[in-house]
C-alpha positions as CSV (number, residue, x, y, z in Angstrom):
1,K,-12.9,-8.7,-9.7
2,A,-11.8,-5.1,-10.3
3,M,-9.0,-5.4,-7.7
4,K,-7.7,-8.6,-9.3
5,S,-7.2,-7.2,-12.8
6,K,-3.6,-7.7,-14.1
7,T,-3.6,-4.2,-15.5
8,A,-4.8,-2.5,-12.3
9,L,-2.5,0.1,-10.6
10,A,-2.8,2.2,-7.5
11,L,-1.5,5.8,-7.5
12,S,-1.0,7.6,-4.2
13,F,-0.3,11.4,-4.0
14,G,0.9,13.0,-0.8
15,I,2.3,10.0,1.1
16,E,4.3,11.8,3.8
17,E,6.2,9.4,6.1
18,R,4.0,6.4,5.6
19,D,1.2,5.7,3.2
20,L,-1.2,3.1,4.6
21,Y,-3.4,3.4,1.4
22,S,-0.6,2.1,-0.8
23,E,0.4,-0.5,1.7
24,Y,-3.2,-1.7,1.9
25,M,-3.5,-1.8,-1.9
26,S,-0.3,-3.7,-2.2
27,N,-0.8,-6.2,0.7
28,H,-4.5,-6.9,0.4
29,Y,-5.2,-6.6,-3.3
30,H,-1.6,-7.2,-4.6
31,L,-1.7,-4.2,-6.8
32,P,1.6,-2.5,-7.9
33,T,1.6,1.1,-6.5
34,K,3.2,4.3,-7.4
35,L,3.8,6.8,-4.6
36,F,4.3,10.6,-5.1
37,D,5.4,13.3,-2.7
38,C,7.7,16.3,-3.4
39,F,7.5,17.8,0.1
40,I,8.5,15.0,2.5
41,E,12.2,14.7,3.3
42,T,13.4,11.4,1.9
43,E,15.1,10.3,5.1
44,K,11.8,10.6,7.0
45,S,9.9,8.3,4.6
46,P,11.1,4.7,4.1
47,P,9.0,4.3,0.9
48,M,10.4,7.5,-0.6
49,A,13.9,6.5,0.5
50,G,13.4,3.1,-1.1
51,T,14.1,1.3,2.2
52,A,10.6,-0.1,2.9
53,P,10.4,-3.8,2.0
54,N,9.5,-3.8,-1.7
55,A,7.8,-6.8,-3.4
56,A,8.7,-8.7,-0.2
57,G,6.1,-11.4,-0.4
58,P,3.8,-11.8,2.7
59,C,4.4,-9.1,5.2
60,D,4.5,-9.5,9.0
61,T,1.5,-7.4,9.9
62,Q,2.1,-8.1,13.7
63,N,5.4,-6.2,13.5
64,G,3.8,-3.0,12.3
65,G,6.6,-1.8,10.0
66,H,6.4,-0.6,6.5
67,C,6.0,-3.4,4.0
68,Y,4.8,-3.9,0.4
69,E,4.0,-7.4,-0.8
70,T,3.8,-6.1,-4.3
71,K,6.2,-3.8,-6.1
72,Y,6.0,-0.1,-5.4
73,E,7.8,2.8,-7.0
74,S,8.3,6.2,-5.4
75,F,8.7,9.6,-7.1
76,R,9.6,13.0,-5.7
77,I,6.8,14.6,-7.7
78,C,3.7,16.5,-6.7
79,L,0.5,17.0,-8.6
80,G,-0.1,20.3,-10.2
81,N,-2.1,21.9,-13.0
82,E,1.0,21.7,-15.3
83,A,4.3,19.8,-15.5
84,T,6.8,22.3,-14.1
85,E,9.3,23.0,-11.4
86,I,8.4,25.5,-8.6
87,D,10.7,26.3,-5.7
88,G,12.9,23.3,-6.6
89,R,10.0,20.9,-6.6
90,Q,8.8,18.9,-9.6
91,Y,5.1,18.9,-10.5
92,D,3.2,16.8,-13.0
93,T,-0.4,16.5,-14.1
94,L,-2.7,13.7,-13.2
95,S,-3.7,13.5,-16.9
96,S,-0.1,12.8,-17.9
97,L,0.3,10.1,-15.2
98,L,-2.9,8.4,-16.6
99,V,-1.6,8.3,-20.2
100,G,-1.8,4.7,-21.5
101,R,-4.1,3.5,-18.7
102,G,-7.2,1.5,-19.7
103,P,-10.8,2.1,-18.6
104,L,-11.3,1.8,-14.9
105,S,-7.7,0.5,-14.5
106,T,-6.4,2.9,-11.9
107,H,-7.1,3.4,-8.2
108,V,-6.2,6.9,-7.1
109,K,-5.6,8.5,-3.6
110,I,-5.0,12.2,-3.4
111,D,-4.2,14.2,-0.3
112,V,-5.9,17.5,-1.4
113,E,-4.2,20.5,0.1
114,G,-3.1,23.2,-2.3
115,S,-2.2,22.4,-6.0
116,E,-4.5,19.4,-6.0
117,W,-7.6,21.6,-6.2
118,S,-6.7,22.6,-9.8
119,V,-5.9,18.9,-10.5
120,L,-9.5,18.0,-9.4
121,E,-10.9,20.7,-11.6
122,A,-9.0,19.3,-14.6
123,L,-10.2,15.8,-13.7
124,L,-13.8,16.9,-13.6
125,A,-13.4,18.5,-17.0
126,S,-11.9,15.4,-18.6
127,D,-14.3,12.5,-19.3
128,E,-11.3,10.6,-20.8
129,D,-9.3,10.8,-17.5
130,Q,-12.4,10.0,-15.4
131,A,-13.0,6.9,-17.4
132,K,-9.5,5.5,-16.4
133,I,-10.1,5.9,-12.7
134,R,-12.0,3.1,-10.8
135,T,-11.7,4.5,-7.3
136,L,-10.8,8.0,-6.1
137,D,-10.0,8.3,-2.4
138,M,-9.3,11.8,-1.0
139,E,-8.1,13.4,2.2
140,I,-9.3,17.0,2.0
141,H,-7.8,20.1,3.6
142,F,-9.5,23.5,2.9
143,G,-7.8,26.9,2.8
144,F,-4.2,25.9,2.1
145,R,-2.2,28.1,-0.2
146,A,0.3,26.5,-2.7
147,A,3.1,28.0,-4.7
148,S,1.7,26.2,-7.7
149,E,-1.6,28.1,-7.3
150,A,-0.1,31.6,-7.1
151,S,-2.5,32.8,-9.8
152,L,-5.3,32.4,-7.2
153,N,-3.7,34.4,-4.4
154,H,-5.9,37.3,-5.2
155,L,-8.9,35.4,-3.9
156,S,-10.2,36.2,-0.5
157,E,-10.4,33.3,2.1
158,K,-14.2,33.1,1.4
159,E,-13.7,33.0,-2.3
160,R,-11.0,30.3,-1.9
161,L,-13.3,28.2,0.3
162,D,-16.3,28.7,-2.1
163,R,-14.1,27.5,-5.0
164,E,-12.9,24.5,-3.1
165,V,-16.4,23.5,-1.8
166,G,-17.7,24.0,-5.4
167,I,-15.1,21.6,-6.7
168,I,-16.1,18.9,-4.2
């Protein structure tokens, strides 16, 4: 029932070349998806380039190519603790991307590497944003440093790891 809601949406952060999460949400649950990545070179990612079949109807899963049965949109934006530009890359907050979303209306996948740790901290501090998220899927990487997290560069590796484990 939750996957069939007409207001449900899937957000996927850190898609790289191919994002099987958003394809699955599109093709199995027929959810519109929004894909975000500010690091992948557009020509290496058909969804970011807008060349993956979009709202194509039934996909040929035997062929193995990119395909979205339901509409997707892609954005050269990464998650961060504030809406800003760093080193030529655009960042936005999860909170601002959830504005206007209803309770339990949004499925979220985050590839947690650098700036996403602060995003998770902000999410944990916001009952309002948590109430909008039905599912939260994560791929987690520890110990990455991000330009958007420069204020934490003074932390030792142990302090950084303690912080990240504490967030989880």
